[in-house]
C-alpha positions as a Markdown table, in Angstrom:
| # | Residue | x | y | z |
|---|---|---|---|---|
| 1 | Unk | 0.0 | 0.0 | 0.0 |
| 2 | Unk | 1.3 | 3.4 | -1.0 |
| 3 | Unk | 1.2 | 6.5 | 1.2 |
| 4 | Unk | 0.8 | 10.0 | -0.1 |
| 5 | Unk | 1.1 | 13.3 | 1.7 |
| 6 | Unk | -1.7 | 15.6 | 0.7 |
| 7 | Unk | -2.4 | 19.2 | 1.8 |
| 8 | Unk | -5.8 | 20.4 | 2.7 |
| 9 | Unk | -6.3 | 24.0 | 3.8 |
| 10 | Unk | -2.6 | 24.4 | 4.4 |
| 11 | Unk | -2.2 | 21.4 | 6.6 |
| 12 | Unk | -0.4 | 18.2 | 5.6 |
| 13 | Unk | -2.1 | 14.7 | 5.9 |
| 14 | Unk | -0.6 | 11.3 | 5.2 |
| 15 | Unk | -3.1 | 9.2 | 3.3 |
| 16 | Unk | -2.8 | 5.5 | 2.3 |
| 17 | Unk | -3.9 | 4.3 | -1.1 |
| 18 | Unk | -3.5 | 1.3 | -3.4 |
| 19 | Unk | -0.2 | 1.2 | -5.4 |
| 20 | Unk | -0.6 | 3.1 | -8.6 |
| 21 | Unk | -3.4 | 5.3 | -7.3 |
| 22 | Unk | -1.1 | 8.1 | -6.0 |
| 23 | Unk | -1.7 | 10.6 | -8.8 |
| 24 | Unk | -5.4 | 10.0 | -8.6 |
| 25 | Unk | -5.4 | 10.5 | -4.9 |
| 26 | Unk | -3.5 | 13.8 | -5.3 |
| 27 | Unk | -6.0 | 15.0 | -7.8 |
| 28 | Unk | -8.9 | 14.2 | -5.4 |
| 29 | Unk | -7.1 | 15.9 | -2.6 |
| 30 | Unk | -6.6 | 19.1 | -4.7 |
| 31 | Unk | -10.3 | 19.1 | -5.6 |
| 32 | Unk | -11.2 | 18.7 | -1.9 |
| 33 | Unk | -8.7 | 21.4 | -0.9 |
| 34 | Unk | -10.2 | 23.8 | -3.4 |
| 35 | Unk | -13.7 | 23.2 | -2.1 |
| 36 | Unk | -12.5 | 23.6 | 1.6 |
| 37 | Unk | -10.7 | 26.8 | 0.7 |
| 38 | Unk | -13.8 | 28.1 | -1.0 |
| 39 | Unk | -15.9 | 27.4 | 2.0 |
| 40 | Unk | -13.3 | 29.1 | 4.2 |
| 41 | Unk | -13.4 | 32.2 | 2.0 |
| 42 | Unk | -17.2 | 32.3 | 1.9 |
| 43 | Unk | -17.9 | 31.5 | 5.6 |
| 44 | Unk | -14.6 | 32.3 | 7.4 |
| 45 | Unk | -12.5 | 29.9 | 9.4 |
| 46 | Unk | -14.9 | 27.4 | 11.0 |
| 47 | Unk | -12.5 | 24.8 | 12.4 |
| 48 | Unk | -11.2 | 21.9 | 10.4 |
| 49 | Unk | -14.0 | 19.4 | 11.2 |
| 50 | Unk | -16.8 | 21.8 | 10.2 |
| 51 | Unk | -14.8 | 23.1 | 7.3 |
| 52 | Unk | -14.2 | 19.6 | 6.0 |
| 53 | Unk | -17.9 | 18.7 | 6.6 |
| 54 | Unk | -19.1 | 21.7 | 4.6 |
| 55 | Unk | -16.5 | 20.9 | 1.8 |
| 56 | Unk | -17.6 | 17.3 | 1.7 |
| 57 | Unk | -21.3 | 18.2 | 1.6 |
| 58 | Unk | -20.7 | 20.6 | -1.3 |
| 59 | Unk | -18.8 | 17.9 | -3.2 |
| 60 | Unk | -21.6 | 15.4 | -2.5 |
| 61 | Unk | -24.1 | 18.0 | -3.8 |
| 62 | Unk | -22.1 | 18.3 | -7.0 |
| 63 | Unk | -22.0 | 14.5 | -7.3 |
| 64 | Unk | -25.8 | 14.3 | -6.8 |
| 65 | Unk | -26.3 | 16.9 | -9.5 |
| 66 | Unk | -23.9 | 15.0 | -11.9 |
| 67 | Unk | -25.8 | 11.8 | -11.2 |
| 68 | Unk | -29.1 | 13.4 | -11.9 |
| 69 | Unk | -27.8 | 14.8 | -15.2 |
| 70 | Unk | -26.4 | 11.3 | -16.1 |
| 71 | Unk | -29.7 | 9.6 | -15.4 |
| 72 | Unk | -31.6 | 12.2 | -17.5 |
| 73 | Unk | -29.1 | 11.7 | -20.3 |
| 74 | Unk | -29.5 | 8.0 | -20.1 |
| 75 | Unk | -33.3 | 8.3 | -20.2 |
| 76 | Unk | -33.0 | 10.6 | -23.3 |
| 77 | Unk | -30.6 | 8.1 | -25.0 |
| 78 | Unk | -33.2 | 5.3 | -24.3 |
| 79 | Unk | -36.0 | 7.4 | -25.7 |
| 80 | Unk | -34.0 | 8.2 | -28.8 |
| 81 | Unk | -33.0 | 4.5 | -29.3 |
| 82 | Unk | -36.7 | 3.6 | -29.0 |
| 83 | Unk | -37.6 | 6.3 | -31.5 |
| 84 | Unk | -34.9 | 5.1 | -33.9 |
| 85 | Unk | -36.2 | 1.5 | -33.7 |
| 86 | Unk | -39.7 | 2.7 | -34.4 |
| 87 | Unk | -38.6 | 4.8 | -37.3 |
| 88 | Unk | -36.4 | 2.0 | -38.8 |
| 89 | Unk | -39.4 | -0.3 | -38.6 |
| 90 | Unk | -41.6 | 2.2 | -40.4 |
| 91 | Unk | -38.9 | 2.6 | -43.0 |
| 92 | Unk | -38.6 | -1.1 | -43.6 |
| 93 | Unk | -42.4 | -1.4 | -43.9 |
| 94 | Unk | -42.4 | 1.5 | -46.4 |
| 95 | Unk | -39.6 | -0.1 | -48.5 |
| 96 | Unk | -41.3 | -3.4 | -48.5 |
| 97 | Unk | -44.5 | -1.8 | -49.7 |
| 98 | Unk | -42.6 | 0.1 | -52.4 |
| 99 | Unk | -40.9 | -3.1 | -53.5 |
| 100 | Unk | -44.2 | -4.9 | -53.8 |
| 101 | Unk | -45.6 | -2.0 | -55.9 |
| 102 | Unk | -42.6 | -2.1 | -58.2 |
| 103 | Unk | -42.8 | -5.8 | -58.6 |
| 104 | Unk | -46.6 | -5.5 | -59.4 |
| 105 | Unk | -45.9 | -2.8 | -62.0 |
| 106 | Unk | -43.1 | -4.8 | -63.5 |
| 107 | Unk | -45.4 | -7.8 | -63.7 |
| 108 | Unk | -48.1 | -5.8 | -65.4 |
| 109 | Unk | -45.7 | -4.4 | -68.1 |
| 110 | Unk | -44.3 | -7.9 | -68.9 |
């Protein structure tokens, strides 16, 4: 297990992670640090526990919004796929009807 030193709100923290995940953990820590610093700017220094809680809640809110957008996009994709299937079926029916008419006309001319 790897150990990474991250900094949140100017304080260092040693955090363990799986080998190979160090860069990802550093990115996550930078994102969290940014959120915590933003909370600190907006609300003043609250103490680490409350500051971290507020930062985590704001990130959780962003995650919930992203999940809602993802679910809406997935629903739209499903709707569009259903529409596509319906339209393709109608197109096949129209082509079959046209082919039968052409065959009938060809038979009449023969």
